[in-house]
ROBA-355049 format. One record per atom (N, C-alpha, C, O): residue number from 1; atom name; x, y, z. Coordinates in Angstrom, 2 decimals, decimal comma. Atoms other than C-alpha are relative to their C-alpha. Last residue first. Example, Ala and Ser with C-alpha at 12.3 -4.5 7.8 and 13.67 -1.06 7.14 Angstrom:
BEGIN
    nr   atom        xx        yy        zz
     2      N     -0,82     -1,19     -0,06
     2     CA     13,67     -1,06      7,14
     2      C     -0,77      1,09      0,73
     2      O     -0,26      2,20      0,90
     1      N      0,89     -1,19      0,00
     1     CA     12,30     -4,50      7,80
     1      C      0,90      1,20      0,00
     1      O      1,94      1,18      0,66
//
This chain:
BEGIN
    nr   atom        xx        yy        zz
   174      N      0,16      0,38      1,55
   174     CA    -27,45     23,08    -50,96
   174      C     -0,27      0,97     -0,91
   174      O     -0,40      0,69     -2,10
   173      N     -1,15      0,03      0,76
   173     CA    -25,98     24,60    -47,76
   173      C     -0,15     -0,34     -1,53
   173      O      0,61      0,03     -2,43
   172      N     -0,24     -1,05      0,52
   172     CA    -29,25     25,59    -46,31
   172      C      1,25      0,10     -0,80
   172      O      1,47      1,08     -1,51
   171      N     -1,25     -0,27     -0,13
   171     CA    -30,31     22,04    -45,50
   171      C      0,49      1,19     -0,73
   171      O      0,63      0,98     -1,94
   170      N     -0,51     -0,91      1,24
   170     CA    -34,01     22,28    -45,01
   170      C      1,55      0,26      0,28
   170      O      1,94      1,03      1,16
   169      N     -1,30     -0,59     -0,21
   169     CA    -35,33     19,79    -42,44
   169      C      0,62      0,52     -1,31
   169      O      0,86     -0,24     -2,24
   168      N     -0,80     -0,42      1,16
   168     CA    -38,99     19,19    -42,49
   168      C      1,39      0,45      0,71
   168      O      1,52      1,06      1,77
   167      N      0,76      0,08      1,23
   167     CA    -41,86     17,95    -40,06
   167      C      0,93      0,10     -1,25
   167      O      0,59     -0,52     -2,26
   166      N     -0,63     -0,87      1,10
   166     CA    -39,79     17,05    -37,17
   166      C     -0,79     -0,16     -1,10
   166      O     -1,01     -1,28     -1,55
   165      N     -0,75      0,77      1,10
   165     CA    -42,18     15,98    -34,45
   165      C      0,70      0,71     -0,78
   165      O      0,45      1,92     -0,81
   164      N     -0,61     -0,68      0,97
   164     CA    -43,71     17,11    -31,08
   164      C      0,73     -0,83     -0,99
   164      O      1,27     -1,88     -0,64
   163      N     -1,43      0,51      0,34
   163     CA    -46,17     15,11    -29,40
   163      C      0,50      0,62     -1,13
   163      O     -0,02      0,61     -2,24
   162      N     -0,89     -0,25     -1,06
   162     CA    -49,42     16,55    -28,04
   162      C      1,60     -0,28     -0,09
   162      O      2,43      0,14      0,71
   161      N      0,67      0,59     -1,05
   161     CA    -51,77     14,89    -30,70
   161      C      0,98      0,04      1,33
   161      O      1,25     -0,95      2,00
   160      N      1,27      0,82      0,42
   160     CA    -49,54     16,24    -33,30
   160      C     -0,29     -0,80      1,12
   160      O      0,59     -1,49      1,66
   159      N      0,67      0,82     -1,17
   159     CA    -47,24     19,02    -32,60
   159      C     -1,19     -0,82     -0,52
   159      O     -2,16     -0,33     -1,09
   158      N      1,53     -0,11      0,00
   158     CA    -45,09     20,32    -35,73
   158      C     -0,38     -0,93      1,43
   158      O      0,31     -1,86      1,85
   157      N      0,66      0,94     -0,91
   157     CA    -41,42     21,20    -36,01
   157      C     -1,68      0,18      0,18
   157      O     -2,29      1,25      0,21
   156      N      1,27     -0,35     -0,35
   156     CA    -39,69     22,70    -38,84
   156      C     -0,42     -0,89      0,70
   156      O     -0,28     -2,06      0,35
   155      N      0,79      1,15     -0,43
   155     CA    -35,91     22,53    -38,86
   155      C     -1,42      0,43      0,44
   155      O     -1,59      1,21      1,38
   154      N      1,42      0,06     -0,66
   154     CA    -34,20     24,99    -41,04
   154      C     -0,50     -1,21      0,47
   154      O     -0,55     -2,17     -0,29
   153      N      0,88      1,29     -0,21
   153     CA    -30,30     24,94    -41,60
   153      C     -1,45      0,54      0,69
   153      O     -1,54      1,21      1,73
   152      N      1,25     -0,05      0,79
   152     CA    -28,86     28,33    -42,81
   152      C     -0,89     -1,26     -0,06
   152      O     -1,76     -1,46     -0,91
   151      N      0,79     -1,14      0,04
   151     CA    -25,49     27,29    -41,53
   151      C     -1,10      0,00     -0,72
   151      O     -1,24     -0,87     -1,58
   150      N     -0,90     -0,85      0,30
   150     CA    -24,49     23,77    -40,83
   150      C     -0,82      1,27     -0,20
   150      O     -2,02      1,26      0,07
   149      N      0,66     -1,43      0,29
   149     CA    -26,20     21,10    -38,80
   149      C      1,03      1,10     -0,35
   149      O      1,95      1,37      0,42
   148      N      0,55     -0,56     -1,25
   148     CA    -24,23     17,83    -39,04
   148      C     -0,80      1,02     -0,55
   148      O     -1,02      1,17     -1,75
   147      N     -0,97     -1,10     -0,38
   147     CA    -21,96     16,97    -42,16
   147      C     -0,75      0,73      1,23
   147      O     -0,30      1,83      1,53
   146      N     -1,10      0,89     -0,20
   146     CA    -23,99     13,40    -42,95
   146      C      1,15      1,31      0,71
   146      O      2,02      0,95      1,51
   145      N     -1,02     -1,00     -0,13
   145     CA    -27,37     15,42    -43,19
   145      C      1,36     -0,54      0,75
   145      O      1,48     -0,38      1,96
   144      N      0,29     -1,06      0,67
   144     CA    -29,93     13,07    -44,28
   144      C      0,82      1,19      0,11
   144      O      0,70      2,05     -0,76
   143      N      0,37      0,14      1,24
   143     CA    -28,42      9,77    -43,54
   143      C     -0,44      1,24     -0,77
   143      O     -0,12      1,37     -1,95
   142      N     -1,09      0,11      0,76
   142     CA    -26,37     10,86    -40,58
   142      C     -0,48     -0,36     -1,72
   142      O      0,20     -0,09     -2,70
   141      N     -0,47      1,56      0,16
   141     CA    -29,51     11,80    -38,77
   141      C      1,28      0,13     -1,14
   141      O      1,40      1,07     -1,93
   140      N      0,48      0,68      1,16
   140     CA    -29,67     15,46    -37,65
   140      C      0,53     -1,43     -0,18
   140      O      1,56     -1,86      0,33
   139      N      0,06     -0,82      1,14
   139     CA    -31,27     15,35    -35,20
   139      C      1,36      0,76     -0,23
   139      O      1,77      1,39      0,74
   138      N     -0,84     -1,17     -0,11
   138     CA    -30,92     12,39    -32,79
   138      C      0,01      0,70     -1,47
   138      O      0,23      0,13     -2,54
   137      N     -1,35      0,14      0,21
   137     CA    -33,70      9,85    -33,35
   137      C      0,75      1,37      0,15
   137      O      0,12      2,42     -0,02
   136      N     -0,61     -1,00      0,40
   136     CA    -37,23      9,50    -32,23
   136      C      1,60     -0,39     -0,16
   136      O      2,13     -1,37      0,37
   135      N     -1,14      0,29      1,42
   135     CA    -38,67      6,05    -32,33
   135      C      0,57      1,29     -0,26
   135      O      0,91      1,38     -1,44
   134      N     -0,30      1,34      0,40
   134     CA    -41,71      7,32    -30,21
   134      C      0,75     -0,24     -1,13
   134      O      0,47      0,12     -2,27
   133      N      0,43      0,82      1,35
   133     CA    -41,77     10,95    -29,58
   133      C      0,59     -1,43     -0,27
   133      O      1,78     -1,61     -0,51
   132      N      0,99      0,91     -0,44
   132     CA    -41,19     11,95    -25,84
   132      C     -0,58     -0,67     -1,31
   132      O     -1,39     -1,59     -1,26
   131      N     -0,59      1,13     -0,92
   131     CA    -37,75     13,49    -26,48
   131      C     -1,11     -1,22      0,42
   131      O     -0,83     -2,35      0,83
   130      N      0,52      1,34      0,68
   130     CA    -39,07     15,59    -29,46
   130      C      0,33     -1,25      0,95
   130      O      0,17     -2,40      0,56
   129      N      1,51     -0,01      0,50
   129     CA    -39,06     18,82    -27,70
   129      C     -0,29     -1,20     -0,39
   129      O     -1,39     -1,65     -0,06
   128      N      0,76     -0,23     -1,26
   128     CA    -35,48     18,25    -25,83
   128      C     -1,80     -0,20     -0,32
   128      O     -2,58     -0,90      0,33
   127      N      0,13      1,44     -0,73
   127     CA    -34,07     16,63    -29,06
   127      C     -0,67      0,36      1,36
   127      O     -1,30     -0,57      1,87
   126      N      0,74      0,85      0,64
   126     CA    -35,00     19,83    -31,07
   126      C     -0,15     -1,54      0,69
   126      O     -1,13     -2,28      0,65
   125      N      1,51     -0,35     -0,29
   125     CA    -33,94     22,35    -28,47
   125      C     -0,74     -1,14     -0,79
   125      O     -1,79     -1,56     -0,28
   124      N      0,46      0,47     -1,28
   124     CA    -30,57     20,40    -28,12
   124      C     -1,48      0,21     -0,08
   124      O     -2,29     -0,65      0,27
   123      N      0,09      1,62     -0,19
   123     CA    -30,03     20,56    -31,81
   123      C     -0,57     -0,40      1,16
   123      O     -1,43     -1,29      1,18
   122      N      1,07      0,40      1,04
   122     CA    -30,86     24,30    -32,31
   122      C     -0,08     -1,57      0,37
   122      O     -1,14     -2,11      0,68
   121      N      1,19     -0,32     -0,59
   121     CA    -28,62     25,08    -29,27
   121      C     -1,26     -0,47     -1,02
   121      O     -2,29     -0,92     -0,51
   120      N      0,12      1,01     -1,12
   120     CA    -25,74     23,20    -30,84
   120      C     -1,26      0,44      0,98
   120      O     -1,75     -0,43      1,71
   119      N      0,31      1,37      0,18
   119     CA    -26,21     24,79    -34,15
   119      C     -0,38     -0,84      1,12
   119      O     -1,34     -1,62      1,14
   118      N     -0,95      0,98      0,47
   118     CA    -26,47     28,37    -32,98
   118      C     -0,25     -1,30     -0,18
   118      O     -1,25     -1,75      0,39
   117      N     -1,13      0,32     -0,98
   117     CA    -29,77     30,13    -32,66
   117      C      1,12     -0,85     -0,66
   117      O      0,98     -1,48     -1,71
   116      N     -1,31     -0,01      0,63
   116     CA    -32,66     31,70    -34,62
   116      C      1,31     -0,22      1,09
   116      O      1,68      0,65      1,88
   115      N     -1,07     -0,04     -1,09
   115     CA    -36,09     30,70    -33,24
   115      C      1,30      0,03     -0,73
   115      O      1,57     -0,98     -1,38
   114      N     -1,20      0,12      0,61
   114     CA    -39,09     31,35    -35,82
   114      C      1,19      0,22      1,16
   114      O      1,31      1,33      1,67
   113      N     -1,23     -0,73     -0,28
   113     CA    -42,54     31,21    -34,26
   113      C      1,11     -0,38     -0,53
   113      O      1,11     -1,60     -0,71
   112      N     -1,11      0,22      1,08
   112     CA    -45,97     30,43    -35,33
   112      C      1,37      0,71      0,46
   112      O      1,47      1,94      0,44
   111      N     -0,33     -1,15      0,98
   111     CA    -48,05     31,13    -32,09
   111      C      1,00     -0,48     -0,75
   111      O      1,99     -0,93     -0,16
   110      N      0,47      0,53      1,14
   110     CA    -49,41     27,81    -30,36
   110      C      0,28      0,96     -1,11
   110      O     -0,11      0,72     -2,26
   109      N      0,46     -0,90      1,02
   109     CA    -47,21     28,22    -27,31
   109      C     -0,50     -0,49     -1,31
   109      O      0,10     -1,39     -1,88
   108      N      1,50     -0,54     -0,22
   108     CA    -46,92     25,67    -24,51
   108      C     -0,48      0,96     -1,00
   108      O     -1,71      1,06     -1,05
   107      N      0,72      1,41      0,03
   107     CA    -43,59     23,93    -25,92
   107      C     -1,62      0,47      0,21
   107      O     -2,50      0,09     -0,57
   106      N      0,54      0,12      1,39
   106     CA    -42,30     27,36    -26,55
   106      C     -0,64     -1,16     -0,10
   106      O     -1,36     -1,30     -1,08
   105      N      0,88     -1,20      0,52
   105     CA    -42,28     28,31    -22,90
   105      C     -0,51     -0,35     -1,43
   105      O     -1,69     -0,20     -1,77
   104      N      1,25      0,28     -0,75
   104     CA    -40,78     24,84    -21,87
   104      C     -1,04      1,07     -0,34
   104      O     -2,23      0,76     -0,43
   103      N      0,53      1,15      0,58
   103     CA    -38,11     25,37    -24,56
   103      C     -1,31     -0,28      0,55
   103      O     -2,26     -0,53     -0,18
   102      N      0,62     -0,74      1,12
   102     CA    -37,35     28,89    -23,00
   102      C     -0,42     -1,25     -0,80
   102      O     -1,33     -0,86     -1,52
   101      N      1,11     -0,94     -0,40
   101     CA    -36,77     27,19    -19,70
   101      C     -0,70      0,62     -1,24
   101      O     -1,92      0,75     -1,27
   100      N      0,89      0,87     -0,27
   100     CA    -34,44     24,49    -21,19
   100      C     -1,41      0,77      0,44
   100      O     -2,52      0,36      0,10
    99      N      0,52      0,58      1,16
    99     CA    -32,39     27,13    -22,62
    99      C     -1,05     -1,03      0,14
    99      O     -1,84     -1,16     -0,79
    98      N      0,85     -1,06      0,58
    98     CA    -32,00     28,82    -19,16
    98      C     -0,63     -0,32     -1,46
    98      O     -1,73      0,12     -1,78
    97      N      1,26     -0,40     -0,76
    97     CA    -31,23     25,52    -17,53
    97      C     -0,85      1,13     -0,54
    97      O     -2,08      1,14     -0,56
    96      N      1,18     -0,06      0,92
    96     CA    -28,46     24,59    -20,00
    96      C     -1,31      0,39      0,43
    96      O     -2,20      0,59     -0,40
    95      N      1,24      0,61     -0,23
    95     CA    -25,81     25,83    -17,80
    95      C     -0,89     -0,10     -1,16
    95      O     -1,07      0,84     -1,94
    94      N     -0,36      1,19     -0,73
    94     CA    -22,26     27,16    -18,16
    94      C     -1,14     -1,02      0,27
    94      O     -0,83     -2,15      0,65
    93      N     -1,25     -0,26     -0,71
    93     CA    -23,34     29,31    -21,07
    93      C      0,43     -1,07      1,02
    93      O      0,48     -2,20      0,55
    92      N     -0,44      0,89     -1,03
    92     CA    -25,55     28,40    -23,80
    92      C      1,15      0,71      0,77
    92      O      2,11      1,24      0,21
    91      N     -1,39      0,42     -0,12
    91     CA    -26,76     31,25    -26,00
    91      C      0,27     -0,75      1,18
    91      O      0,01     -0,21      2,26
    90      N     -0,54      0,65      1,19
    90     CA    -30,38     31,31    -26,75
    90      C      1,43     -0,40     -0,15
    90      O      1,80     -1,31     -0,90
    89      N     -0,09      1,52     -0,34
    89     CA    -31,22     32,12    -23,27
    89      C      0,41     -0,63     -1,04
    89      O      0,93     -1,73     -0,84
    88      N     -1,31      0,57     -0,36
    88     CA    -30,14     35,60    -24,28
    88      C      0,05     -1,54      0,50
    88      O      1,08     -2,19      0,69
    87      N      0,06      0,83     -1,24
    87     CA    -33,32     36,44    -25,84
    87      C      1,24     -0,76      0,11
    87      O      1,61     -1,66     -0,64
    86      N     -1,18      0,39     -0,35
    86     CA    -33,51     39,21    -28,48
    86      C     -0,06     -0,87      1,24
    86      O     -0,52     -0,28      2,22
    85      N     -0,06      0,01     -1,38
    85     CA    -36,90     39,63    -30,01
    85      C      1,15     -0,56      0,39
    85      O      1,29     -1,71     -0,01
    84      N     -0,70      1,12     -0,65
    84     CA    -36,87     40,37    -33,48
    84      C      0,15      0,20      1,30
    84      O      0,53      1,30      1,70
    83      N     -1,15     -0,25     -0,84
    83     CA    -39,73     42,65    -34,78
    83      C      0,93     -1,29      0,38
    83      O      0,40     -2,40      0,39
    82      N     -0,20      1,06     -1,08
    82     CA    -41,73     41,80    -37,88
    82      C      0,98      0,27      0,89
    82      O      2,11      0,21      0,43
    81      N     -0,09     -0,56     -1,27
    81     CA    -42,20     45,20    -39,59
    81      C      0,09     -1,03      1,05
    81      O      0,01     -0,71      2,24
    80      N     -1,13     -0,87     -0,01
    80     CA    -41,12     44,09    -43,13
    80      C     -0,01      0,41      1,63
    80      O      1,07      0,57      2,21
    79      N      0,43     -0,72     -1,18
    79     CA    -43,77     41,39    -43,08
    79      C      1,38      0,67      0,30
    79      O      2,27      0,04      0,87
    78      N      0,63     -1,51      0,10
    78     CA    -43,71     40,22    -46,45
    78      C     -0,45      0,79      1,02
    78      O     -1,37      1,61      0,95
    77      N      1,39      0,26     -0,21
    77     CA    -43,00     36,52    -45,47
    77      C     -0,95      1,40     -0,29
    77      O     -2,13      1,59     -0,01
    76      N      0,23      1,11      0,87
    76     CA    -39,38     36,78    -46,86
    76      C     -1,73     -0,48     -0,05
    76      O     -2,31     -1,08     -0,95
    75      N      0,33     -0,48      1,48
    75     CA    -39,31     40,29    -45,49
    75      C     -0,41     -1,22     -0,91
    75      O     -1,17     -1,11     -1,87
    74      N      1,14     -0,74      0,44
    74     CA    -39,89     39,05    -42,04
    74      C     -0,08      0,29     -1,30
    74      O     -1,16      0,09     -1,86
    73      N      1,22      0,87      0,09
    73     CA    -37,32     36,33    -41,76
    73      C     -1,19      0,86     -0,29
    73      O     -2,01      0,37     -1,07
    72      N      0,30      0,41      1,50
    72     CA    -34,26     38,48    -42,93
    72      C     -1,26     -0,90      0,06
    72      O     -1,74     -1,28     -1,01
    71      N      0,56     -1,12      0,66
    71     CA    -33,90     40,10    -39,48
    71      C     -0,47     -0,14     -1,41
    71      O     -1,18      0,70     -1,97
    70      N      1,47      0,02     -0,42
    70     CA    -33,37     36,70    -37,82
    70      C     -0,67      1,37     -0,77
    70      O     -1,87      1,37     -1,06
    69      N      0,68      1,10      0,60
    69     CA    -30,04     36,23    -39,82
    69      C     -1,61      0,22      0,49
    69      O     -2,49      0,09     -0,36
    68      N      0,09     -0,33      1,53
    68     CA    -28,76     39,60    -38,76
    68      C     -0,82     -0,87     -0,67
    68      O     -1,71     -0,44     -1,41
    67      N      0,97     -0,99      0,20
    67     CA    -29,64     38,66    -35,12
    67      C      0,01      0,52     -1,38
    67      O     -1,08      0,89     -1,82
    66      N      1,14      0,37     -0,12
    66     CA    -27,69     35,63    -35,42
    66      C     -1,32      0,81     -0,07
    66      O     -2,40      0,44     -0,53
    65      N      0,43      0,62      1,03
    65     CA    -24,83     37,21    -36,93
    65      C     -1,42     -0,66     -0,02
    65      O     -2,15     -0,71     -1,01
    64      N      0,37     -0,72      1,16
    64     CA    -24,66     39,68    -34,22
    64      C     -0,34     -0,59     -1,16
    64      O     -1,22     -0,04     -1,82
    63      N     -1,33      0,06      0,99
    63     CA    -24,92     37,31    -31,43
    63      C     -0,33      0,57     -1,23
    63      O     -1,30      0,22     -1,89
    62      N     -0,54     -1,36     -0,02
    62     CA    -27,83     38,61    -28,89
    62      C      1,31     -0,02     -1,18
    62      O      1,87      1,00     -1,59
    61      N     -1,04     -0,25     -1,06
    61     CA    -29,89     35,43    -29,43
    61      C      0,57      1,47     -0,24
    61      O      0,09      2,19     -1,11
    60      N     -1,27      0,20      0,53
    60     CA    -32,95     35,29    -31,74
    60      C      1,02      0,48      1,30
    60      O      0,71      1,33      2,14
    59      N     -0,97     -0,09     -1,23
    59     CA    -36,66     35,17    -31,37
    59      C      1,42     -0,35     -0,64
    59      O      1,59     -1,06     -1,63
    58      N     -1,44      0,34      0,19
    58     CA    -39,00     35,87    -34,10
    58      C      0,79      0,19      1,15
    58      O      0,87      1,28      1,71
    57      N     -0,97     -0,39     -0,93
    57     CA    -42,78     36,00    -33,65
    57      C      1,35     -0,60     -0,45
    57      O      1,44     -1,73     -0,93
    56      N      0,49     -1,28     -0,59
    56     CA    -45,88     35,94    -35,85
    56      C      0,95      0,68      1,04
    56      O      0,78      1,78      1,57
    55      N     -0,30     -0,19     -1,48
    55     CA    -44,71     33,47    -38,22
    55      C     -0,48      1,36      0,55
    55      O     -0,63      2,40     -0,10
    54      N     -0,78     -0,99     -0,12
    54     CA    -46,77     32,77    -41,28
    54      C      0,46      0,34      1,37
    54      O     -0,37      0,45      2,27
    53      N      0,02     -0,77     -1,14
    53     CA    -48,40     29,42    -41,53
    53      C      0,99      1,06     -0,09
    53      O      2,11      0,67     -0,42
    52      N      0,87     -0,84      0,17
    52     CA    -48,90     27,65    -44,90
    52      C     -0,23      1,19      1,15
    52      O     -1,02      2,12      0,99
    51      N      0,91     -0,07     -1,17
    51     CA    -46,05     25,81    -45,07
    51      C     -0,89      1,13     -0,43
    51      O     -0,65      1,97     -1,30
    50      N      0,43      1,50     -0,53
    50     CA    -43,77     24,41    -47,89
    50      C     -1,01      0,10      0,97
    50      O     -1,62     -0,94      1,25
    49      N      0,52      0,79      0,98
    49     CA    -43,13     27,49    -50,16
    49      C     -0,73     -1,35      0,61
    49      O     -1,62     -1,98      0,04
    48      N      1,25     -0,67      0,27
    48     CA    -42,36     29,59    -47,03
    48      C     -0,74     -0,61     -1,08
    48      O     -1,96     -0,48     -1,00
    47      N      0,99      0,29     -1,18
    47     CA    -39,83     26,99    -45,96
    47      C     -1,29      0,53     -0,29
    47      O     -2,31     -0,14     -0,13
    46      N      0,25      1,57      0,02
    46     CA    -37,87     27,08    -49,50
    46      C     -1,22     -0,32      1,06
    46      O     -2,23     -0,94      0,74
    45      N      0,95     -0,22      1,00
    45     CA    -38,10     31,15    -49,13
    45      C     -0,44     -1,59     -0,43
    45      O     -1,59     -1,84     -0,79
    44      N      1,34     -0,41     -0,53
    44     CA    -36,48     30,70    -45,81
    44      C     -0,95      0,13     -1,10
    44      O     -2,13      0,14     -0,78
    43      N      0,59      0,82     -0,88
    43     CA    -33,76     28,58    -47,14
    43      C     -1,23      0,40      0,64
    43      O     -2,06     -0,43      1,01
    42      N      0,14      1,10      0,89
    42     CA    -32,94     30,87    -50,16
    42      C     -0,76     -1,02      0,80
    42      O     -1,80     -1,48      0,34
    41      N      1,24     -0,35      0,82
    41     CA    -33,07     33,88    -47,93
    41      C     -0,57     -1,19     -0,84
    41      O     -1,78     -1,35     -0,97
    40      N      1,03     -0,17     -0,96
    40     CA    -30,52     32,30    -45,61
    40      C     -1,44      0,19     -0,58
    40      O     -2,46     -0,44     -0,28
    39      N      0,10      1,26     -0,37
    39     CA    -28,36     31,36    -48,66
    39      C     -1,09     -0,14      1,26
    39      O     -1,81     -1,13      1,34
    38      N      0,74      0,53      1,27
    38     CA    -28,39     34,89    -49,98
    38      C     -0,42     -1,66      0,47
    38      O     -1,55     -2,03      0,15
    37      N      1,24     -0,71      0,10
    37     CA    -27,53     36,44    -46,53
    37      C     -0,84     -0,75     -1,09
    37      O     -2,02     -1,05     -0,94
    36      N      0,72      0,33     -1,12
    36     CA    -24,61     33,98    -46,11
    36      C     -1,38      0,41     -0,07
    36      O     -2,27     -0,42      0,10
    35      N      0,51      1,32      0,17
    35     CA    -23,46     34,60    -49,53
    35      C     -0,66     -0,64      1,09
    35      O     -1,45     -1,55      0,83
    34      N      0,95     -0,04      1,11
    34     CA    -23,35     38,29    -48,92
    34      C     -0,46     -1,20     -0,32
    34      O     -1,68     -1,30     -0,51
    33      N     -0,61     -0,12      1,16
    33     CA    -21,57     37,57    -45,40
    33      C     -1,10      0,14     -1,41
    33      O     -2,21     -0,38     -1,29
    32      N      0,27      1,07      1,07
    32     CA    -23,69     38,03    -42,52
    32      C      0,88      0,48     -1,20
    32      O      0,96      1,65     -1,58
    31      N      1,36      0,18      0,43
    31     CA    -22,52     40,33    -39,48
    31      C     -0,05     -1,20     -1,05
    31      O      0,79     -2,10     -0,94
    30      N      0,94      0,09     -0,77
    30     CA    -19,74     40,67    -37,10
    30      C     -1,37     -0,42     -0,65
    30      O     -2,28     -0,93      0,00
    29      N     -0,38     -0,90     -0,90
    29     CA    -16,81     39,99    -39,55
    29      C     -1,09     -0,24      1,03
    29      O     -1,25     -1,42      1,34
    28      N     -0,87     -0,76      0,57
    28     CA    -18,40     38,19    -42,46
    28      C      0,25      1,02      0,93
    28      O     -0,39      2,06      0,79
    27      N     -0,21     -1,37     -0,35
    27     CA    -20,57     35,44    -41,27
    27      C      1,21      0,69     -0,67
    27      O      2,06      0,01     -1,24
    26      N     -1,46     -0,26     -0,01
    26     CA    -22,22     32,45    -42,92
    26      C      0,30      1,48      0,52
    26      O     -0,45      2,42      0,23
    25      N     -0,79     -0,05      1,21
    25     CA    -26,00     32,32    -42,06
    25      C      1,50      0,05      0,23
    25      O      1,95      0,24      1,36
    24      N     -0,27     -1,15      0,77
    24     CA    -27,51     31,35    -38,60
    24      C      0,82     -0,13     -1,31
    24      O      1,52     -1,12     -1,51
    23      N     -1,34     -0,30     -0,07
    23     CA    -29,13     28,24    -37,82
    23      C      0,39      1,25     -0,72
    23      O     -0,09      1,58     -1,81
    22      N     -0,67     -0,43      1,00
    22     CA    -33,00     28,15    -37,87
    22      C      1,47      0,41      0,64
    22      O      1,59      1,18      1,59
    21      N     -1,24     -0,49     -0,52
    21     CA    -35,59     26,59    -35,82
    21      C      0,98      0,14     -0,98
    21      O      0,98     -0,73     -1,85
    20      N     -1,17      0,18      1,11
    20     CA    -39,07     26,81    -37,07
    20      C      1,37      0,36      0,79
    20      O      1,58      1,43      1,36
    19      N     -1,28     -0,20     -0,70
    19     CA    -42,06     26,23    -34,74
    19      C      1,16     -0,30     -0,99
    19      O      1,39     -1,41     -1,46
    18      N      0,24     -1,30     -0,45
    18     CA    -45,65     26,14    -36,21
    18      C      1,39      0,37      0,73
    18      O      1,32      1,43      1,35
    17      N     -1,08     -0,60     -1,10
    17     CA    -45,18     22,94    -38,29
    17      C     -0,54      1,44      0,21
    17      O     -1,12      2,09     -0,66
    16      N      0,16     -1,37      0,08
    16     CA    -48,54     21,39    -40,07
    16      C      0,95      0,78      1,13
    16      O      0,51      1,16      2,22
    15      N      0,02     -0,93     -1,29
    15     CA    -47,78     17,75    -40,36
    15      C      0,02      1,41     -0,30
    15      O      0,68      1,76     -1,28
    14      N      0,27     -1,42      0,34
    14     CA    -48,71     15,58    -43,09
    14      C     -0,27      0,65      1,18
    14      O     -1,33      0,67      1,82
    13      N      1,26     -0,53     -0,58
    13     CA    -46,65     12,40    -42,19
    13      C     -0,42      1,31     -0,40
    13      O      0,49      2,10     -0,62
    12      N      1,33      0,14      0,59
    12     CA    -44,23     11,46    -44,71
    12      C     -1,34      0,23      0,81
    12      O     -2,45      0,20      0,27
    11      N      0,45      1,37     -0,60
    11     CA    -41,25     13,34    -43,44
    11      C     -1,38     -0,56     -0,51
    11      O     -2,25      0,29     -0,76
    10      N      1,13     -0,01     -0,63
    10     CA    -39,97     16,12    -45,79
    10      C     -0,22     -1,38      0,64
    10      O      0,20     -2,39      0,09
     9      N      0,12      1,55     -0,44
     9     CA    -36,16     16,12    -46,42
     9      C     -1,51     -0,06      0,64
     9      O     -1,54     -0,16      1,86
     8      N      0,78      0,26     -1,44
     8     CA    -36,08     19,64    -47,81
     8      C     -0,40     -1,50      0,04
     8      O     -1,10     -2,06     -0,80
     7      N     -0,92     -0,26     -1,01
     7     CA    -33,32     19,95    -50,59
     7      C     -0,82     -0,07      1,51
     7      O     -0,25     -0,13      2,60
     6      N      0,08      0,90     -1,26
     6     CA    -35,58     18,53    -52,99
     6      C      0,97      0,03      1,03
     6      O      1,40     -1,02      1,52
     5      N     -0,91      1,15     -0,07
     5     CA    -35,95     21,63    -55,11
     5      C     -0,28     -0,96      1,23
     5      O     -0,94     -0,71      2,24
     4      N      0,53      1,34      0,31
     4     CA    -39,16     23,74    -55,24
     4      C      0,99     -1,24      0,05
     4      O      0,55     -2,39      0,08
     3      N      0,71      0,22     -1,12
     3     CA    -37,45     26,70    -53,34
     3      C     -0,81     -1,16     -0,26
     3      O     -1,22     -1,78      0,72
     2      N      1,36      0,02      0,66
     2     CA    -34,64     26,56    -56,12
     2      C     -0,93     -0,37      1,25
     2      O     -0,60     -1,36      1,90
     1      N      0,46      1,06     -0,24
     1     CA    -31,23     27,46    -54,30
     1      C     -1,67      0,06     -0,39
     1      O     -2,41      0,94      0,04
//
């Protein structure tokens, strides 16, 4: 994937995202497949060319392919020593309360953060963060991603005047 290609569906508003939600790459056994790692790197590279902020923090669930995906974030930004923080609240169990608590923590943070989690968790986080946004719609929209959130999808979120908005969606399947 060419990082300058039109795979990112940028919204017209000039937003500066500082929260990036990423779904894991395709798996092979417990880790990433070679193709999965390649596509994750391509999606992250595309993101790094579109934003000026460098992540200071990477959060991931304890699921092996999620952790493997998260470990690819630092090197794309030239930060080989960027640690991955494992947060089990990123795996939904019988309750959404732990994930909602994490979202509340992220809402109050201004630190550029990448969160790697499953597609359902990522979609819920976007919906909860953007619920106060006028005219918001469920992510992904059928117009931009008719097949739903797939592997290697990056959703960049920005806060503008206290309201979270989706700044870009990068479909890592392209």
